[in-house]
C-alpha positions in Angstrom: -21.1 -14.1 -32.2 -18.6 -16.1 -30.0 -20.3 -19.3 -28.9 -19.4 -20.6 -25.4 -20.2 -23.6 -23.2 -20.0 -23.2 -19.5 -20.0 -25.5 -16.5 -18.9 -25.7 -12.9 -17.0 -28.7 -11.4 -18.1 -30.0 -8.0 -15.0 -28.4 -6.4 -16.2 -25.0 -7.6 -14.0 -24.5 -10.6 -15.8 -22.4 -13.3 -15.1 -23.5 -16.8 -15.8 -21.6 -20.1 -15.1 -23.2 -23.5 -15.1 -21.7 -27.0 -14.5 -23.8 -30.1 -12.8 -22.1 -33.1 -12.0 -24.5 -35.9 -10.3 -21.8 -38.0 -7.1 -22.0 -35.9 -4.6 -24.9 -35.3 -4.0 -23.6 -31.8 -5.6 -23.8 -28.3 -5.3 -21.2 -25.6 -5.7 -22.0 -21.9 -6.4 -19.2 -19.4 -6.6 -19.6 -15.6 -7.9 -16.5 -13.7 -7.7 -16.4 -9.9 -10.0 -14.0 -8.1 -7.1 -12.5 -6.2 -5.6 -9.1 -6.9 -4.0 -6.4 -4.9 -7.3 -5.1 -3.7 -7.8 -8.4 -1.7 -4.6 -7.9 0.3 -4.3 -6.7 3.8 -2.9 -3.1 4.1 0.0 -4.4 6.2 0.9 -7.2 3.8 0.7 -5.8 0.2 2.3 -7.2 -2.9 1.5 -10.8 -2.2 -0.7 -11.3 -5.3 2.2 -10.0 -7.5 4.7 -12.1 -5.6 2.5 -15.2 -6.4 2.6 -14.4 -10.1 6.3 -15.2 -9.8 6.0 -18.1 -7.3 3.5 -19.9 -9.6 6.4 -20.5 -12.0 8.8 -21.9 -9.4 7.7 -25.5 -9.8 5.1 -28.0 -8.7 5.0 -31.6 -7.4 5.1 -33.2 -10.9 6.5 -30.3 -13.0 9.8 -28.9 -11.6 9.9 -26.4 -14.5 6.7 -24.8 -15.9 8.2 -23.2 -19.0 10.2 -26.0 -20.6 7.3 -28.4 -21.3 5.3 -25.6 -23.0 8.2 -24.5 -25.1 8.9 -28.2 -26.1 5.2 -28.4 -27.1 5.7 -25.4 -29.5 3.9 -23.0 -27.2 4.4 -19.9 -25.0 3.0 -18.7 -21.7 2.9 -15.7 -19.5 1.0 -14.0 -16.6 -0.2 -10.7 -15.2 -1.5 -9.4 -12.0 -3.6 -6.3 -11.4 -5.7 -4.8 -8.6 -8.7 -7.2 -9.4 -7.2 -10.5 -10.4 -4.2 -12.7 -11.2 -4.2 -14.3 -14.7 -2.1 -17.1 -16.2 -2.3 -17.9 -19.9 -0.7 -20.3 -22.4 -1.1 -21.2 -26.1 0.1 -24.4 -27.9 -0.9 -26.4 -31.0 -4.3 -27.9 -30.3 -3.1 -31.5 -30.0 -1.0 -30.5 -26.9 -3.9 -29.3 -24.8 -3.3 -32.0 -22.2 0.2 -30.5 -21.4 -1.3 -27.2 -20.5 -4.1 -28.7 -18.4 -1.6 -31.0 -16.6 0.7 -28.0 -15.7 -2.1 -25.7 -14.6 -3.8 -28.4 -12.5 -0.5 -29.4 -10.9 0.4 -25.9 -9.7 -3.2 -25.4 -8.6 -3.1 -28.4 -6.3 0.6 -29.0 -5.5 2.7 -25.9 -5.9 6.1 -26.4 -4.3 7.4 -23.4 -2.3 10.6 -24.1 -0.6 12.5 -21.7 1.6 15.0 -21.3 -1.2 12.5 -20.7 -4.0 10.6 -18.2 -1.8 13.8 -16.2 -1.1 14.7 -16.2 -4.8 11.4 -14.8 -5.8 11.3 -12.3 -3.0 14.6 -11.0 -4.2 13.3 -10.8 -7.8 10.2 -8.8 -6.8 12.2 -6.5 -4.5 14.6 -5.8 -7.3 11.7 -5.1 -9.7 10.3 -2.7 -7.1 13.6 -0.9 -6.8 14.1 -0.8 -10.6 10.6 0.2 -11.7 9.4 2.3 -8.7 12.3 3.7 -6.8 15.1 4.1 -9.4 13.1 5.1 -12.4 11.8 8.6 -13.2 8.1 8.8 -12.2 8.3 5.1 -11.0 6.4 5.8 -7.8 3.9 8.2 -9.4 1.0 5.7 -9.0 1.9 5.1 -5.4 1.3 8.8 -4.7 -1.7 9.1 -7.0 -3.5 6.0 -5.6 -3.1 7.0 -2.0 -4.2 10.6 -2.9 -7.4 9.4 -4.7 -8.4 6.5 -2.4 -8.6 6.9 1.3 -10.5 3.7 2.2 -10.6 1.3 -0.8 -7.7 -1.0 -1.3 -7.0 0.6 -4.7 -5.0 3.0 -2.6 -1.8 1.0 -3.4 -0.6 -0.3 -6.8 -0.3 -4.0 -7.6 3.4 -4.2 -6.8 2.6 -3.2 -3.2 3.1 -0.2 -0.9 6.7 -0.8 0.1 9.3 -3.5 -0.6 9.5 -4.3 3.1 6.1 -5.9 2.9 7.7 -8.6 0.6 11.1 -8.8 2.3 9.4 -9.5 5.7 6.8 -12.0 4.5 7.2 -15.5 6.1 6.8 -18.9 4.6 3.6 -19.5 6.7 2.1 -16.3 5.4 2.8 -17.4 1.8 1.4 -20.9 2.2 -1.8 -19.6 3.9 -2.2 -17.1 1.0 -1.8 -20.0 -1.5 -4.3 -22.3 0.2 -6.9 -19.6 0.5 -6.7 -18.2 -3.0 -5.1 -20.5 -5.6 -7.7 -23.3 -5.6 -10.6 -24.3 -7.9 -13.3 -22.5 -6.0 -11.5 -19.2 -6.5 -10.6 -19.8 -10.2 -12.0 -19.6 -13.7 -10.6 -21.8 -16.4 -11.3 -20.7 -20.0 -10.2 -22.6 -23.1 -10.5 -21.3 -26.6 -9.3 -22.8 -29.9 -9.5 -25.9 -32.1 -11.3 -28.1 -29.5 -14.0 -30.7 -29.4 -16.4 -29.7 -26.6 -17.2 -33.2 -25.2 -13.6 -34.3 -25.3 -12.4 -31.1 -23.7 -15.0 -31.4 -20.9 -13.6 -34.9 -20.2 -10.1 -33.7 -20.1 -10.9 -30.8 -17.7 -12.7 -33.2 -15.4 -9.7 -35.6 -15.6 -7.1 -33.0 -14.7 -9.0 -30.7 -12.3 -11.9 -32.7 -11.0 -9.9 -34.4 -8.1 -8.5 -31.1 -6.7 -10.1 -30.1 -3.4 -12.0 -26.9 -3.4 -12.1 -24.5 -0.5 -15.2 -22.6 0.8 -14.6 -19.0 -0.2 -15.3 -16.3 2.3 -16.6 -13.1 0.8 -13.8 -10.7 0.4 -14.9 -7.6 2.2 -13.2 -4.5 0.8 -13.8 -1.0 2.3 -15.8 1.1 -0.1 -14.6 4.6 -0.9 -16.7 7.5 0.4 -17.9 10.2 -2.0 -15.2 12.9 -2.4 -16.5 16.3 -1.5 -13.5 18.5 -1.9 -10.7 19.1 -4.4 -7.5 17.4 -3.3 -4.1 18.5 -4.4 -0.6 17.2 -3.5 2.9 18.1 -4.7 5.7 15.6 -4.8 9.3 16.4 -5.6 11.7 13.9 -7.3 14.5 13.6 -9.7 12.5 13.8 -12.9 13.2 15.9 -16.1 9.7 17.4 -16.4 6.7 18.1 -14.2 3.9 15.6 -14.4 0.4 17.1 -13.8 -2.2 14.4 -13.1 -5.9 14.9 -12.6 -8.0 12.0 -11.3 -11.8 11.9 -11.0 -13.8 9.2 -9.3 -16.0 7.3 -11.6 -18.0 4.1 -12.0 -16.8 0.5 -11.9 -16.7 -2.1 -14.8 -20.2 -3.5 -14.2 -22.0 -0.1 -13.9 -24.5 0.9 -16.7 -22.6 4.2 -17.1 -19.2 2.5 -17.7 -19.3 2.7 -21.5 -20.4 6.3 -21.5 -17.6 7.2 -19.1 -15.0 5.4 -21.3 -16.2 7.5 -24.3 -15.9 10.7 -22.3 -12.2 10.0 -21.9 -11.9 9.2 -25.6 -13.5 12.5 -26.6 -10.9 14.2 -24.5 -7.9 12.4 -25.7 -8.2 9.6 -28.3 -6.6 10.4 -31.6 -5.5 13.5 -33.4 -9.0 15.0 -33.6 -9.5 14.7 -29.9 -10.0 17.9 -27.8 -6.8 17.7 -25.9 -4.7 17.0 -28.9 -6.2 19.8 -31.0 -6.5 22.4 -28.3 -3.7 21.7 -25.8 -1.0 19.5 -27.3 -0.8 20.7 -30.9 -0.4 24.5 -30.0 2.8 23.4 -28.1 2.3 26.0 -25.4 2.4 24.0 -22.1 2.3 20.2 -22.7 5.0 17.8 -23.7 2.3 15.1 -23.6 -1.3 14.8 -22.5 -3.7 11.8 -22.3 -7.0 10.8 -20.8 -8.2 7.3 -19.9 -10.2 5.3 -17.4 -8.6 2.7 -15.1 -11.3 0.2 -16.0 -11.4 -1.5 -12.6 -14.2 -3.8 -11.5 -14.9 -1.6 -8.4 -15.4 2.2 -8.9 -12.3 3.5 -10.6 -10.8 6.7 -11.9 -10.9 8.9 -15.0 -7.3 10.1 -15.3 -5.9 13.1 -17.2 -2.1 12.4 -17.4 0.2 15.1 -18.7 3.8 16.3 -18.7 4.7 19.9 -19.0 7.2 21.7 -21.2 8.2 24.0 -18.3 7.5 23.7 -14.6 7.0 27.5 -14.5 3.9 27.1 -16.6 2.2 24.9 -14.1 -0.6 27.3 -13.2 -1.4 28.1 -16.8 -1.3 24.4 -17.8 -3.7 23.5 -15.0 -6.1 26.3 -15.9 -6.0 25.2 -19.6 -7.2 21.7 -18.6 -10.0 23.1 -16.5 -11.0 25.4 -19.4 -11.3 22.4 -21.7 -13.3 20.6 -19.1 -15.6 23.5 -18.6 -16.1 23.9 -22.3 -17.0 20.2 -22.6 -19.5 20.4 -19.7 -20.9 23.7 -21.0 -21.4 23.0 -24.7 -21.6 19.2 -24.5 -20.4 16.7 -27.0 -21.5 16.7 -30.7 -23.1 13.8 -32.4 -20.2 13.6 -34.8 -17.7 13.4 -31.9 -19.7 10.7 -30.2 -19.9 8.6 -33.4 -16.2 9.0 -34.1 -15.1 7.7 -30.7 -17.7 4.9 -30.8 -16.3 3.7 -34.2 -12.7 3.7 -32.7 -13.8 1.8 -29.6 -15.7 -0.8 -31.7 -12.8 -1.2 -34.1 -10.3 -1.8 -31.2 -12.6 -4.5 -29.8 -12.9 -6.2 -33.2 -9.1 -6.5 -33.4 -8.8 -7.7 -29.9 -11.2 -10.6 -30.6 -9.2 -11.9 -33.6 -6.6 -13.7 -31.4 -7.7 -17.0 -29.9 -5.5 -16.2 -26.9 -7.3 -12.9 -26.4 -10.6 -14.7 -26.5 -9.5 -17.1 -23.8 -8.3 -14.2 -21.6 -11.5 -12.1 -22.2 -13.8 -15.0 -21.5 -12.2 -15.5 -18.1 -12.4 -11.8 -17.3 -16.1 -11.4 -18.4 -17.0 -14.5 -16.3 -15.3 -12.8 -13.3 -17.4 -9.7 -14.1 -20.5 -11.9 -13.8 -21.6 -12.3 -17.4 -19.4 -14.3 -19.9 -21.7 -13.1 -22.7 -20.3 -9.6 -22.3 -17.8 -10.7 -25.0 -20.8 -10.5 -27.4 -22.4 -7.5 -26.0 -19.6 -4.9 -26.1 -20.5 -3.4 -29.5 -24.2 -3.1 -28.6 -23.3 -1.5 -25.2 -21.1 1.1 -26.9 -23.7 1.8 -29.6 -26.4 2.2 -27.0 -24.7 5.2 -25.5 -26.6 8.4 -26.3 -25.6 12.0 -26.3 -27.6 12.6 -23.2 -25.7 9.8 -21.4 -22.3 11.0 -22.3 -23.0 14.7 -21.6 -24.6 13.8 -18.2 -21.6 11.7 -17.3 -19.2 14.5 -18.2 -21.1 16.9 -15.9 -21.3 14.4 -13.1 -17.7 13.2 -13.2 -15.5 16.1 -14.2 -16.3 18.3 -11.1 -13.7 20.0 -9.1 -14.9 18.5 -5.8 -14.5 15.1 -7.4 -10.9 15.7 -8.4 -7.5 14.8 -7.0 -4.5 16.6 -8.5 -1.0 15.3 -8.3 1.9 17.6 -9.2 5.0 15.4 -9.5 7.9 17.7 -10.3 11.7 18.1 -10.4 13.7 19.2 -7.3 
C-alpha cells in the first residue's frame, strides 16, 4: 500500500506527497494538463514545443539542468496526447533546488525571440529526422488521421506538419504559456525520503505565491461510432510492408479498460501468446507482429502492428489476422490464458512501483485521471476481470466495422 497525502493550494495547484524512508532520494514530478489533444487543429505541436522551451531558462535560473546535476540529480520530460510531464530526482536534502527550479519556470519562464527560434529549429529538425527521413516515421500520422475523424487524437504529439511550428509567433507562444503552464492546470507530486509537514511548508513557500488562472473546460470533439471498415494504402521508401489494424476501444477511466488491456495481451504478450504461436513462429507471413492498447485517457485504440516478410503475401497475412480474431471471438479465452496474462500484468506493475521516480510520475498521472489511489487499486482491478468480461470485450471491440487498416508499403 502506497500512502499519500493530498492538498490543493489556494492558486489551484494540486499536490500529492508520498513518504518512502527506504530511499535516500526524492523525486519531484510536475504534470501539466496540456497535451496534443488540447491544441487547435491549425496550430499543432505546441505542447511538444513547450517541452523544449521549459528548459530554455527562467527569471532566476538561466540554466535548468546545471543546478540539478550539481546537486547530484537528473531530470527529463515527456509529452503525449493527454499531458506534458517534467520529472527530476536528487538526494533528499536537495529537494529545495527542485522546488525552486520548477516554481521559477512555472511563474517566470523566459522566452526570448532568440530562444524561441532555437527551440523551433530543434523541434523542426526532430520532425524531419524522426518523421520525414526515417522509415515508417510518419506511420502514426497516417494511422491517427485514418482512425480519428473528429477527436484531436487524429494527429501525433509532434504535430501535423512542421510548418505549424515554423510559423508560430511569439504572441501565440506566450498566450499558450499563460493559459496552460500555471498552478491551476498542474499537479505536483513528490515521492521519497521526506517529512510531510516540512515538505508541505516548502511547497507553500515555493509555489504558494504564484498566481493561478481560472481554467476553461477544454472542449475536445468526441469521435463518432465507426460503422464501416476503413482501409488506406500508403507508399514510401521502406524495406517491408507494415500492416496495421486499429480498433476503437475505451478510455483509461472506463470500467472495461483493464479487460481490454488483457485482450491485447492474450493476442500478443509473450511466447505463449496467440500471435506468436500461430502467426509469427510458423514464419510464413510476418517479420514481426504485436498487439497493444494506446492507453489514452479518452477512448483509444487497440492496435495490431505487424511487418510482413513479403509484400506479395499481403492478402494472406491480412486474412490470417482475421482468422485469429474470429477464432478468439468464436471460442473465447480460456481460464488459463486469462490467469497467465493477469500474472504478467501484475508483475510488470510491481516492478514499476519499485522506483521512487516512477511512484512520483504515477501519482501525478493517477491524480490527472481523477483518483490518485488508483496506484493502489491496479492489482485488484486486473484481478477483478472475469472470463465473461474479456470475452465480451473481444467480441465488442474486434469487429470489422470497428476497424481501420493501414497498409504502409514500399514503392
